[in-house]
C-alpha positions as CSV (number, residue, x, y, z in Angstrom):
1,X,25.7,-5.7,-10.8
2,X,27.0,-9.2,-9.9
3,X,25.6,-12.3,-11.5
4,X,23.8,-13.2,-8.3
5,X,22.1,-9.8,-8.1
6,X,21.0,-10.1,-11.8
7,X,19.5,-13.6,-11.2
8,X,18.1,-13.1,-7.7
9,X,14.4,-12.6,-7.7
10,X,14.5,-11.4,-4.1
11,X,17.2,-8.8,-4.8
12,X,15.5,-7.5,-7.9
13,X,12.1,-7.4,-6.2
14,X,13.5,-5.6,-3.2
15,X,15.3,-3.1,-5.4
16,X,12.2,-2.5,-7.5
17,X,10.1,-2.0,-4.4
18,X,12.4,0.6,-2.9
19,X,12.4,2.5,-6.3
20,X,8.6,2.3,-6.5
21,X,8.3,3.5,-2.9
22,X,10.6,6.4,-3.3
23,X,9.0,7.5,-6.6
24,X,5.6,7.1,-5.1
25,X,6.7,9.2,-2.1
26,X,7.7,12.1,-4.3
27,X,4.4,12.0,-6.2
28,X,2.1,11.8,-3.2
29,X,4.0,13.9,-0.7
30,X,2.3,17.1,-2.0
31,X,-1.0,15.4,-1.0
32,X,0.2,15.1,2.6
33,X,0.4,11.3,2.6
34,X,3.3,8.8,2.8
35,X,3.6,5.4,1.0
36,X,2.7,3.4,4.1
37,X,-0.4,5.6,4.6
38,X,-1.3,5.2,1.0
39,X,-1.3,1.4,1.4
40,X,-3.8,1.7,4.3
41,X,-5.9,4.2,2.4
42,X,-6.1,1.8,-0.5
43,X,-7.6,-0.8,1.8
44,X,-10.0,1.6,3.4
45,X,-11.1,3.1,0.1
46,X,-12.3,-0.4,-0.8
47,X,-14.3,-0.8,2.4
48,X,-14.3,1.6,5.3
49,X,-14.5,0.5,9.0
50,X,-11.8,-2.1,9.3
51,X,-10.1,-3.2,12.5
52,X,-6.4,-2.7,13.0
53,X,-5.9,-6.4,13.1
54,X,-7.7,-6.8,9.7
55,X,-5.5,-4.1,8.1
56,X,-2.4,-5.6,9.6
57,X,-3.3,-9.0,8.0
58,X,-4.4,-7.5,4.7
59,X,-1.1,-5.6,4.2
60,X,1.2,-8.2,5.7
61,X,2.9,-5.8,8.1
62,X,3.9,-6.0,11.7
63,X,1.3,-4.9,14.4
64,X,3.7,-2.2,15.7
65,X,4.2,-0.8,12.2
66,X,0.5,-0.6,11.6
67,X,-0.1,1.0,15.0
68,X,2.5,3.7,14.3
69,X,1.1,4.3,10.8
70,X,-2.5,4.6,12.1
71,X,-1.4,6.9,14.9
72,X,0.2,9.2,12.2
73,X,-2.9,9.0,10.0
74,X,-5.1,9.9,12.9
75,X,-2.8,12.8,13.8
76,X,-2.9,14.0,10.2
77,X,-6.7,13.8,10.1
78,X,-7.0,10.9,7.6
79,X,-8.7,8.4,9.9
80,X,-10.8,8.2,13.0
81,X,-11.1,5.4,15.4
82,X,-14.6,4.4,16.5
83,X,-15.9,1.8,18.9
84,X,-17.1,-1.4,17.3
85,X,-20.8,-2.1,17.8
86,X,-20.2,-5.9,17.8
87,X,-16.9,-6.1,19.8
88,X,-16.5,-3.6,22.5
89,X,-12.8,-4.4,22.8
90,X,-12.0,-3.3,19.3
91,X,-12.0,-0.1,17.4
92,X,-12.9,0.4,13.8
93,X,-10.6,2.5,11.6
94,X,-12.7,4.9,9.5
95,X,-11.9,7.4,6.8
96,X,-12.4,11.1,7.3
97,X,-13.7,13.4,4.6
98,X,-10.2,14.6,4.1
99,X,-9.0,11.1,3.2
100,X,-11.9,10.5,1.0
101,X,-11.2,13.7,-0.9
102,X,-7.6,12.5,-1.6
103,X,-8.6,9.2,-3.3
104,X,-8.7,10.4,-6.9
105,X,-5.5,12.4,-6.8
106,X,-3.6,9.7,-4.9
107,X,-4.6,6.9,-7.2
108,X,-3.8,9.0,-10.2
109,X,-0.3,9.7,-8.8
110,X,0.2,6.0,-8.2
111,X,-1.0,5.1,-11.6
112,X,1.5,7.6,-13.1
113,X,4.3,5.8,-11.1
114,X,3.1,2.5,-12.5
115,X,3.0,3.8,-16.0
116,X,6.5,5.2,-15.7
117,X,7.8,1.9,-14.3
118,X,6.2,-0.2,-17.0
119,X,7.2,2.1,-19.9
120,X,8.3,0.1,-22.9
121,X,6.3,-3.0,-22.0
122,X,3.4,-4.0,-24.2
123,X,0.0,-4.4,-22.7
124,X,0.4,-8.2,-22.9
125,X,3.8,-7.9,-21.1
126,X,2.3,-5.7,-18.4
127,X,-0.5,-8.1,-17.7
128,X,1.9,-11.1,-17.6
129,X,4.2,-9.2,-15.3
130,X,1.3,-8.5,-12.9
131,X,0.1,-12.1,-13.0
132,X,3.6,-13.4,-12.3
133,X,4.2,-11.0,-9.4
134,X,0.8,-12.0,-7.9
135,X,1.8,-15.7,-8.2
136,X,5.1,-15.1,-6.5
137,X,3.3,-13.2,-3.7
138,X,0.9,-16.1,-3.2
139,X,3.9,-18.6,-3.1
140,X,5.6,-16.6,-0.4
141,X,2.4,-16.2,1.6
142,X,1.8,-19.9,1.5
143,X,5.4,-20.9,2.3
């Protein structure tokens, strides 16, 4: 790896993200979900009935990407779209029983990926790593 690659936070973060995504994909594929769907499910497991715009903003993805992900999730029986009672123009994204039943196994699979990735780091190092990653994310969101 070149010196720039070794010292580039962006390169290393991108490389790490791709490795996390591919490893997560292998772990959750038997559950019938993809990493992009898992991100949406994590949001919905925290609070069902979210709008597409809310999910798009929460996950910092493009509107078209979210629309495609939600269409696949609806096709796969993971979500339903229901009319909003307060805004007739928008639909609420709601979990199905199938998606709710996947929560424990999917989160366990993701936790296993995290454990593998952080092998060899002390508990203090793990916590510091997460704090620093969150700070970098905030910096990029603000900039």
